[in-house]
N, C-alpha and C positions, 0 to 999 in steps of 0.2 A: 549397606543394605536395609533395607526398611520395607515395610507391609503396607500395600494399600489394597483393601478389601480383598485380604486373606491372600494377596498375590505379592510374590517379593518383586523388589525392584532394585537395581544395583546401579550405583553412581560413582564416579572415580572421588578418591579423597580429594583433589584440586577441586572438583566442582562443589564438593559438600562444605570445604572451608570456604569457599567464594560466597556461597548461598549463606553460611553463619556469619561472614563480615557484614553482608547486604542486609542481613535481619537486624543486627545491631546497630547498623547505622540508622536503619528506618524506625527502628523501637527508640532512639535517640530523639528523635524530633519530638517536640513537645505535645503536636497532635494527637500522635500514636500513643505515646508514654501517657500521656493522663487521659486518653480515650474511654476507659471504662467508667472512671469515676466521673468524668465530665458528663457521660451519657446518662448516668443516673440522676446527676443534679439537672440537666435540661430536663428530664421526662419529669422529675419532682416539680419543678419550677412551673412546667406548663400544666401539670395536675393543680397545683396551688392555684395558679392563675385563673384556670377554668373554673375551679370549685367556687372562688371569689366572684368572677362573674355573675355564674348561677345564683348564688346567695344574694347577691347584692340586686340582681334583677329582680330575684323573687319578692326582696324587700320593697323595692321601687314599687313594683307592680301591686303591692299590698298597702301601701302608706300613700302613694302619690294620688292625688284625686284626678289629676290629668288623665289617668289610664281608665277612668269612668267614663263612659262614654256619654251619661246624661249629663254629668258636670262640666266635660269637655264641649259639648255641643254649646249648651247654654252659657258657659263661659267665653266661647268665641263671640256668641251673640252681644255678652254684655262688653266685651272689649270694643267690638265694633261701634257699640253705642257711646261709650267713652271718647273713642278715637273721635268719632264724629261731634261729640260736643268740644272735643281739645281744637278742632279745627274750625269752632265758630267764629265769626267776626264780632269782636266786643267792642269795636269803635264805631264802625259803620261809615268810614271814610272812602270816599270814591276819587279816582281820578278826573272825572268828568264834570265836576261840581266844585268849585271854589265855595268855602265856608268861612263866615266869621266866626267869632268866639262864641256868640250866644247861641248860634245855630250849632255849633259842634258839640257844646255843652249839653243842649237839647237832645241832640241825637245820641250823644253816648249815654244820658241818662234813659232815653228811651231804650239803647241796646241793653243795658243793664237791667231793665225791668222786665225786657222778653228773654233775657238770659236767667233771670232768677225764676221766672216761670217755667222756662224749659228744665232748668235743673230740679224744681219740684216735681215735675212730671216724670222726668228722667229717673228720679229717685225710686218714685213708685213703681215705674215699670222694672227697674232693676230688683227692685225688693220682690216684684211677683215672678221674674225670671229665675231668682236664687229658690224662693219658694218651690217653683215648679219643678226646679233640678233637684231640690234635695228630696222632695216627694217621691220623685221617680226613682231616684237612686235606693230609698228606703223601700218602695215597694218592689223593687227587683229583690232587694235582698230580704224581705219578708218570702219571696216566692221561693227563695233558694234556701231558705232555713226552715221550711215546715218538715220538721223531723220529730219522730216519736221513738221513744224507747219501748222495749218488750213490755215493761212493767206499766207504763204509762198507756200502752194499748189494751191491755187488760183492764184497766181500771175504766176505760170509757167504751167498753163494750155496750152496745145499745144507745149510746149517745153520741151526738156530733162532736167529732173532734175538732178542738179549736186551736188553728196554728199558733206558733209562737209570735208575739208581738213584741216589737223591741221597745215600745213606750211603757206598755203595762200588761204583763202577763196574768189576766184575769182568771186563767183556769187553775187548777192546784196542780199541775205539771211543773216540775223543776225545772229550769232552761240548762240545757247543758254545758259543760263548760266552754265547748269549742264555739258553741254559737255565742256564749256571753262573751269570749274574747275578741271573735270576729265582729261582734257588735261595738265593742270599744273603739276596734280599729275604724270601723265605719264612721262612728261618730267624731274620732279625729281627723278623719277625712274630710268631712263636711265642715269641721271647725277651721280647716287649712284653707278651704274653698272659701268659705265665707269672710275671713280674715284678708286674703287676697284682694275680694273684691272691695272689701270695705278700703284697705289701703290704697287701691286704684281711685275709688270715687274720692276718698279724702284728698288725693294729689291732684285731683280734677278741680276741687273746691278750692285748694291752695293756689293753684295757678289762676283761676279766675280772680282770687283775692287781690 
């Protein structure tokens, strides 16, 4: 006899013994035997994995320059320009015309001069794109860090409040620690962006060399 919702239920002894034996057999299966510990471990593993993914995602979003839309857009333009230069013809040989050695040498010399001038012009254009990308990124950063504390606000009553500037804070307001930390992260991101473009351009020069 056992109770279910305060109601007594009677089963025969043979049926009860049969259910006990079946329970022991099922409980002996590894899946059911270790179910409680395995479930806790699986839930812990999922939590750790999700936490790591969130942390790594936040770190990459903060550190990688590719997530900055200004750097990303101008970086794509620079990569297109470098790819176009890499695809340039540096010899100038055509299948339609047979060339002797002197004409081929003169043609190569002409192509090299054109390529050198193109590289110089492209270098100036790349510098301009880098400068524009960095300025836009810094401008958006400055717009997002126009923060004044209560003490600083009281000091500037009757005066025009000057926003924080990441290059030089000419006002007498101390820059908050969070803004200073964000500034360092921004500069690291810009440095990585410039280094990557520099590596790409140097590889282009080496390929033409």
